[in-house]
Structures are given as structure tokens and as C-alpha cells.
Biotite code that builds the C-alpha atoms (Angstrom):
import biotite.structure as struc

atoms = struc.array([
    struc.Atom([60.969, 170.052, 51.209], chain_id="A", res_id=1, res_name="MET", atom_name="CA", element="C"),
    struc.Atom([63.104, 169.832, 48.474], chain_id="A", res_id=2, res_name="ARG", atom_name="CA", element="C"),
    struc.Atom([63.455, 166.187, 48.457], chain_id="A", res_id=3, res_name="ARG", atom_name="CA", element="C"),
    struc.Atom([60.077, 165.247, 48.182], chain_id="A", res_id=4, res_name="PHE", atom_name="CA", element="C"),
    struc.Atom([57.903, 167.494, 45.776], chain_id="A", res_id=5, res_name="PRO", atom_name="CA", element="C"),
    struc.Atom([56.798, 164.619, 43.488], chain_id="A", res_id=6, res_name="GLY", atom_name="CA", element="C"),
    struc.Atom([55.304, 162.977, 46.774], chain_id="A", res_id=7, res_name="LEU", atom_name="CA", element="C"),
    struc.Atom([53.376, 165.907, 47.828], chain_id="A", res_id=8, res_name="ILE", atom_name="CA", element="C"),
    struc.Atom([52.398, 166.605, 44.357], chain_id="A", res_id=9, res_name="VAL", atom_name="CA", element="C"),
    struc.Atom([51.146, 162.988, 44.041], chain_id="A", res_id=10, res_name="ALA", atom_name="CA", element="C"),
    struc.Atom([49.357, 162.836, 47.470], chain_id="A", res_id=11, res_name="VAL", atom_name="CA", element="C"),
    struc.Atom([47.690, 166.393, 46.661], chain_id="A", res_id=12, res_name="ALA", atom_name="CA", element="C"),
    struc.Atom([46.433, 165.033, 43.326], chain_id="A", res_id=13, res_name="LEU", atom_name="CA", element="C"),
    struc.Atom([45.086, 161.632, 45.033], chain_id="A", res_id=14, res_name="PHE", atom_name="CA", element="C"),
    struc.Atom([43.609, 163.204, 48.338], chain_id="A", res_id=15, res_name="SER", atom_name="CA", element="C"),
    struc.Atom([40.540, 163.752, 46.478], chain_id="A", res_id=16, res_name="GLY", atom_name="CA", element="C"),
    struc.Atom([40.390, 160.100, 45.537], chain_id="A", res_id=17, res_name="LEU", atom_name="CA", element="C"),
    struc.Atom([40.058, 158.720, 49.242], chain_id="A", res_id=18, res_name="ALA", atom_name="CA", element="C"),
    struc.Atom([36.548, 156.748, 48.862], chain_id="A", res_id=19, res_name="ILE", atom_name="CA", element="C"),
    struc.Atom([35.531, 154.591, 51.872], chain_id="A", res_id=20, res_name="PRO", atom_name="CA", element="C"),
    struc.Atom([35.980, 150.953, 50.532], chain_id="A", res_id=21, res_name="ALA", atom_name="CA", element="C"),
    struc.Atom([32.152, 149.975, 49.696], chain_id="A", res_id=22, res_name="VAL", atom_name="CA", element="C"),
    struc.Atom([31.037, 147.765, 46.529], chain_id="A", res_id=23, res_name="SER", atom_name="CA", element="C"),
    struc.Atom([31.196, 149.842, 43.445], chain_id="A", res_id=24, res_name="PRO", atom_name="CA", element="C"),
    struc.Atom([28.381, 148.148, 41.414], chain_id="A", res_id=25, res_name="GLN", atom_name="CA", element="C"),
    struc.Atom([25.503, 150.458, 41.655], chain_id="A", res_id=26, res_name="THR", atom_name="CA", element="C"),
    struc.Atom([25.174, 153.233, 39.438], chain_id="A", res_id=27, res_name="VAL", atom_name="CA", element="C"),
    struc.Atom([22.382, 155.479, 39.762], chain_id="A", res_id=28, res_name="THR", atom_name="CA", element="C"),
    struc.Atom([22.021, 158.123, 37.232], chain_id="A", res_id=29, res_name="PRO", atom_name="CA", element="C"),
    struc.Atom([19.138, 160.747, 38.193], chain_id="A", res_id=30, res_name="PRO", atom_name="CA", element="C"),
    struc.Atom([18.702, 163.702, 36.210], chain_id="A", res_id=31, res_name="ILE", atom_name="CA", element="C"),
    struc.Atom([18.157, 167.297, 37.234], chain_id="A", res_id=32, res_name="THR", atom_name="CA", element="C"),
    struc.Atom([15.938, 168.869, 34.574], chain_id="A", res_id=33, res_name="PRO", atom_name="CA", element="C"),
    struc.Atom([17.772, 172.414, 32.989], chain_id="A", res_id=34, res_name="GLY", atom_name="CA", element="C"),
    struc.Atom([16.412, 174.988, 30.622], chain_id="A", res_id=35, res_name="HIS", atom_name="CA", element="C"),
    struc.Atom([13.904, 173.203, 28.787], chain_id="A", res_id=36, res_name="GLY", atom_name="CA", element="C"),
    struc.Atom([12.852, 170.604, 31.563], chain_id="A", res_id=37, res_name="GLU", atom_name="CA", element="C"),
    struc.Atom([11.858, 168.120, 29.290], chain_id="A", res_id=38, res_name="ARG", atom_name="CA", element="C"),
    struc.Atom([11.149, 164.675, 30.902], chain_id="A", res_id=39, res_name="LYS", atom_name="CA", element="C"),
    struc.Atom([13.017, 161.714, 29.884], chain_id="A", res_id=40, res_name="VAL", atom_name="CA", element="C"),
    struc.Atom([11.173, 158.901, 28.380], chain_id="A", res_id=41, res_name="VAL", atom_name="CA", element="C"),
    struc.Atom([13.949, 156.089, 28.352], chain_id="A", res_id=42, res_name="SER", atom_name="CA", element="C"),
    struc.Atom([17.112, 156.129, 30.212], chain_id="A", res_id=43, res_name="LYS", atom_name="CA", element="C"),
    struc.Atom([20.447, 154.339, 29.845], chain_id="A", res_id=44, res_name="VAL", atom_name="CA", element="C"),
    struc.Atom([22.479, 153.729, 32.959], chain_id="A", res_id=45, res_name="ALA", atom_name="CA", element="C"),
    struc.Atom([26.270, 154.327, 32.413], chain_id="A", res_id=46, res_name="PRO", atom_name="CA", element="C"),
    struc.Atom([28.920, 151.615, 32.329], chain_id="A", res_id=47, res_name="ALA", atom_name="CA", element="C"),
    struc.Atom([31.009, 152.050, 35.720], chain_id="A", res_id=48, res_name="TYR", atom_name="CA", element="C"),
    struc.Atom([34.905, 152.500, 34.216], chain_id="A", res_id=49, res_name="PRO", atom_name="CA", element="C"),
    struc.Atom([37.274, 149.670, 35.381], chain_id="A", res_id=50, res_name="GLU", atom_name="CA", element="C"),
    struc.Atom([39.907, 151.995, 36.767], chain_id="A", res_id=51, res_name="LEU", atom_name="CA", element="C"),
    struc.Atom([36.632, 153.893, 38.957], chain_id="A", res_id=52, res_name="ALA", atom_name="CA", element="C"),
    struc.Atom([35.748, 150.151, 40.064], chain_id="A", res_id=53, res_name="LYS", atom_name="CA", element="C"),
    struc.Atom([39.482, 149.596, 41.279], chain_id="A", res_id=54, res_name="ARG", atom_name="CA", element="C"),
    struc.Atom([39.516, 152.845, 42.971], chain_id="A", res_id=55, res_name="ILE", atom_name="CA", element="C"),
    struc.Atom([35.966, 152.797, 44.706], chain_id="A", res_id=56, res_name="GLN", atom_name="CA", element="C"),
    struc.Atom([35.602, 155.980, 42.991], chain_id="A", res_id=57, res_name="LEU", atom_name="CA", element="C"),
    struc.Atom([32.069, 157.801, 43.246], chain_id="A", res_id=58, res_name="GLY", atom_name="CA", element="C"),
    struc.Atom([30.946, 161.049, 42.400], chain_id="A", res_id=59, res_name="GLY", atom_name="CA", element="C"),
    struc.Atom([28.576, 163.146, 40.183], chain_id="A", res_id=60, res_name="MET", atom_name="CA", element="C"),
    struc.Atom([28.951, 164.113, 36.371], chain_id="A", res_id=61, res_name="VAL", atom_name="CA", element="C"),
    struc.Atom([27.227, 167.227, 35.341], chain_id="A", res_id=62, res_name="LYS", atom_name="CA", element="C"),
    struc.Atom([26.316, 167.511, 31.480], chain_id="A", res_id=63, res_name="LEU", atom_name="CA", element="C"),
    struc.Atom([24.710, 169.983, 29.086], chain_id="A", res_id=64, res_name="GLU", atom_name="CA", element="C"),
    struc.Atom([22.590, 168.001, 26.838], chain_id="A", res_id=65, res_name="VAL", atom_name="CA", element="C"),
    struc.Atom([21.100, 169.625, 23.895], chain_id="A", res_id=66, res_name="VAL", atom_name="CA", element="C"),
    struc.Atom([17.962, 167.455, 22.863], chain_id="A", res_id=67, res_name="VAL", atom_name="CA", element="C"),
    struc.Atom([16.155, 167.369, 19.114], chain_id="A", res_id=68, res_name="ARG", atom_name="CA", element="C"),
    struc.Atom([12.776, 167.986, 18.753], chain_id="A", res_id=69, res_name="GLN", atom_name="CA", element="C"),
    struc.Atom([12.152, 164.387, 18.391], chain_id="A", res_id=70, res_name="ASP", atom_name="CA", element="C"),
    struc.Atom([13.612, 163.595, 21.697], chain_id="A", res_id=71, res_name="GLY", atom_name="CA", element="C"),
    struc.Atom([16.933, 162.215, 20.787], chain_id="A", res_id=72, res_name="LYS", atom_name="CA", element="C"),
    struc.Atom([19.883, 164.019, 22.222], chain_id="A", res_id=73, res_name="VAL", atom_name="CA", element="C"),
    struc.Atom([22.095, 165.694, 19.798], chain_id="A", res_id=74, res_name="LYS", atom_name="CA", element="C"),
    struc.Atom([25.066, 166.412, 21.971], chain_id="A", res_id=75, res_name="SER", atom_name="CA", element="C"),
    struc.Atom([26.086, 166.034, 25.410], chain_id="A", res_id=76, res_name="ALA", atom_name="CA", element="C"),
    struc.Atom([28.979, 168.588, 26.800], chain_id="A", res_id=77, res_name="LYS", atom_name="CA", element="C"),
    struc.Atom([30.335, 167.843, 30.123], chain_id="A", res_id=78, res_name="PRO", atom_name="CA", element="C"),
    struc.Atom([30.293, 170.877, 32.597], chain_id="A", res_id=79, res_name="LEU", atom_name="CA", element="C"),
    struc.Atom([31.933, 169.077, 35.603], chain_id="A", res_id=80, res_name="GLY", atom_name="CA", element="C"),
    struc.Atom([32.693, 166.221, 37.438], chain_id="A", res_id=81, res_name="GLY", atom_name="CA", element="C"),
    struc.Atom([35.872, 163.269, 37.785], chain_id="A", res_id=82, res_name="SER", atom_name="CA", element="C"),
    struc.Atom([37.331, 162.657, 34.624], chain_id="A", res_id=83, res_name="PRO", atom_name="CA", element="C"),
    struc.Atom([37.332, 159.142, 35.009], chain_id="A", res_id=84, res_name="LEU", atom_name="CA", element="C"),
    struc.Atom([33.495, 158.976, 35.015], chain_id="A", res_id=85, res_name="LEU", atom_name="CA", element="C"),
    struc.Atom([32.818, 161.635, 32.320], chain_id="A", res_id=86, res_name="ILE", atom_name="CA", element="C"),
    struc.Atom([32.825, 159.655, 29.003], chain_id="A", res_id=87, res_name="GLN", atom_name="CA", element="C"),
    struc.Atom([30.837, 156.757, 30.482], chain_id="A", res_id=88, res_name="SER", atom_name="CA", element="C"),
    struc.Atom([28.077, 159.639, 31.516], chain_id="A", res_id=89, res_name="ALA", atom_name="CA", element="C"),
    struc.Atom([28.187, 161.090, 28.160], chain_id="A", res_id=90, res_name="VAL", atom_name="CA", element="C"),
    struc.Atom([28.109, 157.834, 26.526], chain_id="A", res_id=91, res_name="ASP", atom_name="CA", element="C"),
    struc.Atom([25.244, 156.875, 28.380], chain_id="A", res_id=92, res_name="ALA", atom_name="CA", element="C"),
    struc.Atom([23.157, 160.364, 27.930], chain_id="A", res_id=93, res_name="VAL", atom_name="CA", element="C"),
    struc.Atom([23.361, 160.298, 24.260], chain_id="A", res_id=94, res_name="GLN", atom_name="CA", element="C"),
    struc.Atom([21.498, 157.031, 24.170], chain_id="A", res_id=95, res_name="ARG", atom_name="CA", element="C"),
    struc.Atom([18.509, 158.759, 26.614], chain_id="A", res_id=96, res_name="TRP", atom_name="CA", element="C"),
    struc.Atom([15.161, 159.547, 24.984], chain_id="A", res_id=97, res_name="LYS", atom_name="CA", element="C"),
    struc.Atom([13.301, 162.815, 25.832], chain_id="A", res_id=98, res_name="TYR", atom_name="CA", element="C"),
    struc.Atom([9.712, 163.578, 25.319], chain_id="A", res_id=99, res_name="GLU", atom_name="CA", element="C"),
    struc.Atom([9.170, 165.466, 22.057], chain_id="A", res_id=100, res_name="ALA", atom_name="CA", element="C"),
    struc.Atom([8.760, 169.105, 21.753], chain_id="A", res_id=101, res_name="ALA", atom_name="CA", element="C"),
    struc.Atom([8.266, 171.786, 19.376], chain_id="A", res_id=102, res_name="PRO", atom_name="CA", element="C"),
    struc.Atom([11.635, 172.714, 19.352], chain_id="A", res_id=103, res_name="GLY", atom_name="CA", element="C"),
    struc.Atom([15.438, 171.962, 20.350], chain_id="A", res_id=104, res_name="GLU", atom_name="CA", element="C"),
    struc.Atom([16.033, 172.364, 24.016], chain_id="A", res_id=105, res_name="THR", atom_name="CA", element="C"),
    struc.Atom([19.097, 172.423, 26.496], chain_id="A", res_id=106, res_name="THR", atom_name="CA", element="C"),
    struc.Atom([18.766, 170.648, 29.241], chain_id="A", res_id=107, res_name="GLU", atom_name="CA", element="C"),
    struc.Atom([21.319, 169.869, 32.408], chain_id="A", res_id=108, res_name="VAL", atom_name="CA", element="C"),
    struc.Atom([21.635, 166.529, 33.720], chain_id="A", res_id=109, res_name="VAL", atom_name="CA", element="C"),
    struc.Atom([23.353, 165.169, 36.628], chain_id="A", res_id=110, res_name="GLN", atom_name="CA", element="C"),
    struc.Atom([24.568, 161.389, 36.490], chain_id="A", res_id=111, res_name="VAL", atom_name="CA", element="C"),
    struc.Atom([25.555, 160.194, 39.940], chain_id="A", res_id=112, res_name="VAL", atom_name="CA", element="C"),
    struc.Atom([27.982, 157.024, 40.259], chain_id="A", res_id=113, res_name="PHE", atom_name="CA", element="C"),
    struc.Atom([27.390, 155.821, 43.926], chain_id="A", res_id=114, res_name="ASP", atom_name="CA", element="C"),
    struc.Atom([29.742, 153.139, 44.893], chain_id="A", res_id=115, res_name="PRO", atom_name="CA", element="C"),
    struc.Atom([27.396, 151.948, 47.868], chain_id="A", res_id=116, res_name="HIS", atom_name="CA", element="C"),
])
């Protein structure tokens, strides 16, 4: 096995990326309410990253979102998901608008990239 350590590492890294050949054009960003459970008034769908399109990668990105009193997103911190999808999810969620509330809240949302 000493002759092929690079091959073994490459196979291990990319084995999780084996996705069935399907059209990667549909991106569905459902939300899962978290701590504050504030209602989303308007959502922006994430752009599907070009590399993810080419390798037909789908998946979920989980974000911790701090929402200001006026409903605008203050920050979005990734909690998990594919590194290829995280930035697109963060960029989209930062443009979401929530209902107004008496104070700042923290929400946990999931953005799903579905290549089906």
C-alpha cells in the first residue's frame, strides 16, 4: 500500500461526492426554525455554485442566523454542510427578511441544495 497513498487519500476524499447523475438546476431553500422561531417574510434562493453543478453535488447547509429587531439578518454563521455550498447559502440567507420582533433573535436554518 505504500505505492498508492495519494490514490487512497483521493478516493477517501471524493467518495462522499458520488452523487447520481441528475440535473443540478433546482435549489430548494427550506428553513427550519431555531431558537427564536421568527417567520421568514421573504427568502432569496441561493445561487448554485458552478463547481457543485459540474459534479452534481447536492446537500444541506446548516446556518446560525442572528436577526435584528427590524427583521434584517445581522450575521449568518455556518454550522455544517459541504464547503462547496456554504458560501452560496450564507450569501442568500443574509438577504432574507424576517418579521419584526421586540429584540434580536438567533435562528437555525437549513438551506437544501437538491440536484433533482
